[in-house]
N, C-alpha and C positions, 0 to 999 in steps of 0.2 A: 723238761727233766723236771724230774721229781728233786722234792730238796732232801739234803743234808744237811744231819742232827749235827754234824761236824766237819772242818773245814781242812785240819791239819794233825794226822791224817786225815781223807776224806773218809764219811762211812756214813751211811745211810740207814734207818732204821731195817730192821728186818721186815721182806713184805709178805704177804698172803704165800706165795708157791714159795719161800724158805722155811715156813712153819706147819706147812698144811700136815698131814700125815704121812703122807708116802714120802718125802723129805726126811721130814725126821727119822723114817724106818730107816732111812739108807745111810744118815751120818753118823744114828745112834752105832749101827753094824760097824760102818770103819772106827769110827773114833773109839768103840769097843777094845780094838784093834791098837791104839795108839797112831793111828795114820794120819796124818795131815791132809786140809782138802781145801780148796775153793773153786767157785761156780766160778767158767770164764764162757767166754765166747757170743752167738748170739741172744741165748737167755737174759745174759747181762746187761748188754748194750739193749737189748728190747724192756728188760724195765728199768736200765737207767730211764727209757723212752717213758715210760708209761702204760709202753704199748701192748697188747695180747703176747704173747708168746708160749711155745710147744714144748718141745723135749729139752728137758736141762742138760749141759755137760760140765762135767767133775773134771777139773787138775787133780794130780795127786803125784806126789815124789815114791809114792808104794810101787813093787811093780806087779804086773798083772794077778802074777801067780797067788802076791797074796790080796788082791783082792776081791779074789772069785774065793778063796776059802774062806775072808773075815763074812761075806755074803751070804756063802752058800749055808756055813753055822748060825746065821740068825734065819735062815728059813727064808730067805727071799731068790728069786728066779733070777738066772745068771746064763747074758747068752753070750760066748763068746766072739763076739763082731767084728774082731780083728785085732788078737792076738799077735800076731806078726810087728804091730806098730802100737803093740799097748794099750789096744779099743777092747772095753768090757759092755755089757749092758745090761741094767738092773732094771728090772720089772717088776714097777710095785702098781699096778692097776689104782689112778687111772694114765701114773704117768711111765716115763720111760727115759733113762739113765744114764748116758755116756760118760763112763768112765775112763779117761784115758789118764797114761801115765809121762810123767814129763818126760819132754826128747828132744835129741838134738840130732838134726839130718848127718850123716856119716858121708853117705854119696846119692844123688839124687840121679833119676831115671825118668825125668819125663814127671808124669803125674806117682811118677814109684816111688820113694826112696827105700835106702837101709838105714836105720835109728840106731841110734845107743840113749840107753834108758837113763842117761847120766846128768841129765840138762838140770841149771837150778830153774826158779821162776819166769827171771829177766832170759835166760837162753830159751826156755821154752818159747815165750811171748816173740823174739826175734826167728822164728820160722813159721810163725801165721802170718795169711795173706792181707792182712786189711787192719789199722789201728785200734779200730772201734770192736775188731773184735779179738782184741790183746787184750782187753780189760779182767782181770782178777776178781773178786767178791768172795768175800770172808761168809760165815756161818752169821758170825756178829752183824755183815754189813759192813765193814772195815774196806776199801777198796783199796788196792794195787796196780800201779798206771804204769809200769816199765816203757811203754813205749809211744807216749802220751794222746792216747785212741779218746781220754776224758773232756780235752781239751777240744780235739777233732770235734767227734759229739757234740758239744755243745755248740761250735760254730758251725755243725751240718760241713764238715769237710770228709771225702771220701781219699784216703790216703795209705798208699802199699808201707805196710811196713821194709825199714829199709831202703833196697836198692830197688823200684818197681821194675826195673829188665830182669831183675835176677828171681822176682816173685815169680813172674809169668814164665819165663825159661821151665822154673819147678813144676807149673802144672798152666797149660794154656790157656784152659777153660777160665782163671785167674780173670784174664780178658774179656771176658762178655760178662763174667761177675761186677768187674769194677763198674759196664754203665748202669747194672741190675742199682748195684749200691747207690749208683747217684740218682736213680729214680727214688727211692727209697727214699735217702739218708741225704741229701746233697744239698745243691743249690740252686741249679743249672747249669754252672758255669764249669766245673770240672778241675780236677790240680793237673797243673800244666807239665808234670812231670810223669804223672800218671798217663795224662794223652798223650803224650808225647811215646812213650815206652809203647801205650799200645797200639798209633800206626807205628814205627817200627816191627811188632809182632802181627799186625794182623794177617801177613801170608800163613802163617803159619797154621790158623785157623780152620784149615781143609784139613787138620789132621786129625781132627776131633770127631768122634763118631754124631752120626747123624741125634741120638740119643738125648747128648747131651749136650751139643747143642741146641735141642728143639727143646730139654728143659729149661735151658736157664735162656730162652725169646720165651716160652709159656711166662716164667717168673714175673720179667721185665713186663709185659705184657699186660699182667695181673694187677700190677702198682698205679694206684688210683690215676696218674697222671703219669706218663713214658714219655711223652711228647718230645723233654727238654734233653732227656737219652739221646730218644730216638737221631734226634739232629745233631749231638755229640757223636755219636757212630756214624754219623753219614761224614759230618765234617772231617770226622778221623780215617775214612776209607776203609769202615768195620764194615758197617750195612751190607754193603756192595759186594764184602768176600761172603756174609752167611748167607744176607737173605736178598740177591740181585734183584728182586723181583718189587720191592720195596718202594717205589716211587712215587705213594700220597701220605705223606705224611701228614701233609695239610687239611686231606679230606676225614684223616683219621682223629683229628684233632675237632674238627667240627661234628663228626661224628661220638665220639666222645663227651661231648657238651648235652648231648642230648640222649647217650645210651642211661637204660635206667639201676645199671649194673657193669660192672668189668666182666668182659667175656670174651676169653683171649682168642678164640676161632674168630666171633668175629669182626675183632678188630683185624687178624692178621689180612681177615678178607678185604677189610678196609682197607690196610695197607699197603698192599699188594697192588699190582696190576698181571690178570694172569685172566685163560677164558680156560674153559672145563677142564680142556686135555693138561694147561699149566696148572690147574688146583689140584690135581692126579699126583705130577709129577712132583709138584710141593712138599706135599703129604705122607709121597713117599721117600724124597730125601729127608726130610726130618721125623719120619720113623712114627708119623701118625695113627693113632689108632684108625680101627674102621669105620666110627662114629664119627670120631671127629673129621678122617678124610670125607665122607660122603657130607658131612656138615658143610666142608669148604669148596668141595664142587657144586653143592644147590645155592651157593651164595656168588659162584664167578657169573659173570655174565657170557652169553644173553641170560637176562629171566628169564626161562617159558613162563614160570608162575603168578599169577594172578594175586595181590598181597592183598586186596580185599576180599578175597574169595569169592567173587562174583567170575561167569567168564568173557574172557575177553574178544575180539576181531578174530583170532583164530579158534573160538572158542574153549583154551584150556584152560581150569579150574585147579585150585592153590588141594594138594593130596596129601600137604605133611612131607611131605622128603626132603624139605628145605623150611625149618621151621623159626630160622636163624635169622632168614631171609626177606622173612615177613615181622619179624622184632626189626629189624634193622631200617625197614623201608617205615613202618609205625612209628619208630622213635623220629627217625628222621621229618617224616609229614607232621607228627604231633608239634615239634619245636617252627617248622614252619608256617603251619598253622597258628599258634600262638602269637609269632609274628605281626604276621598279616592281619590280626583282631584288633592289636595293637597298632597299624597303623606305622611300624617297622621300617625301617628302609630297609633290613635285612631280607624284607619278604618277595623283596625286587631286586637287589642287589647282589643278595648272597643265594643263586639259585643252588647252587651244589647244596647249600644245609641241610634242603629237602629231596634231592636230586640224587644224590652220591650214591645211594643203591636203587633206584629207583629201577623198575621195569623200562623197558622199552617203549611200553604203551600205557595208557592210563583208562581204566575205564570208568565204566557208568557210570558206578557206585563212587566212587572217585570225583569224577567233575560231579556229581550231585553238591559235593559236598563245599563245593566255591560258593561267596554268598551270593552272587550275580546269580546263580539258577536257584537258587534255595525257592523260586515261584514255582520254579517246574519239577521238583521234586516229585512229586507223587507220576506226574509223566514218566519219570526216567526209572521209575519203580516199575511202572507197567510195563515200559520196554525191556527191563533186563528182564523180567516173569518171562515174558512171550520169548526173549534169547535162551534163557534159559533153560526150558522146557516143563515148564510148569511152576 
């Protein structure tokens, strides 16, 4: 958390993104019309945590028509991204500012709602998903926290605003978002009320489109360490609904300890138990792109490629159609080799660390890396050249 310059009311020093030219241009355009505005949502949350942030969300009591008028008067490009919900986007390179009128839900239809633009700041916060997303930040750094999101952010608690079941009923995707937020901001234990609501609503997940499920799963797997959140999903009966093939959380944990950087496709492959046909079916269900489909298929057993680049007993060579399979194998093998060289018991007691995604066979080149075979390495190379045909 960044430091506060004042505690009552809480206030932080204006951050770099709050005073950069793009932000100042938008604030000046709205201020010229006497419009009150505050930053809100993920940009405030990430700024308070000192994390990198992307687009900036702004809330205001002014109606969207007034916002468009003031922005266009100042020569700022405006995109009417969601006028029915009071949202317009101001484009000032390199930033995008999503500006939304304070609102309250009059009637909800799943993820859609009929809204009224007569809410105050507290009423607007009450309709948001999580408390840590309902913190308002004024341009001068003053914080308005109607639902206790600041304390939750400091304690690494992820809580729904109000009744968790109501928030999930408004949009079932919030159920998956909860576990993703646990992976990013939580402690790994979860909020009991939130988890109970997720368990009760898990049967509604099949009503979501494959694209929306995929988006949340990918964002979850892109987090630094998704293991605790995935285990909560398994315990709460959520993982079996959205990804019944996920049977290897421990294998994924072992691979994450060795991988060079997060890769959602590689992590999916480590998590699930599928063959080639199952990989294609899973990719179709989650609406993977063609390239992601092909990569997942290439990572599914049986592995016909030799990650060492040498022909195996069947004479098959690496042809580059599944580079991630090679990456998985190499990052696992590097870690296993380090354990062996250090004399760690892990090299013998945890064979899965190096073989989670090993092919069914090991090539001569692979065997020649073993310390016991270093003396015969020249002979192994001669045999490899003969088998390789040149």
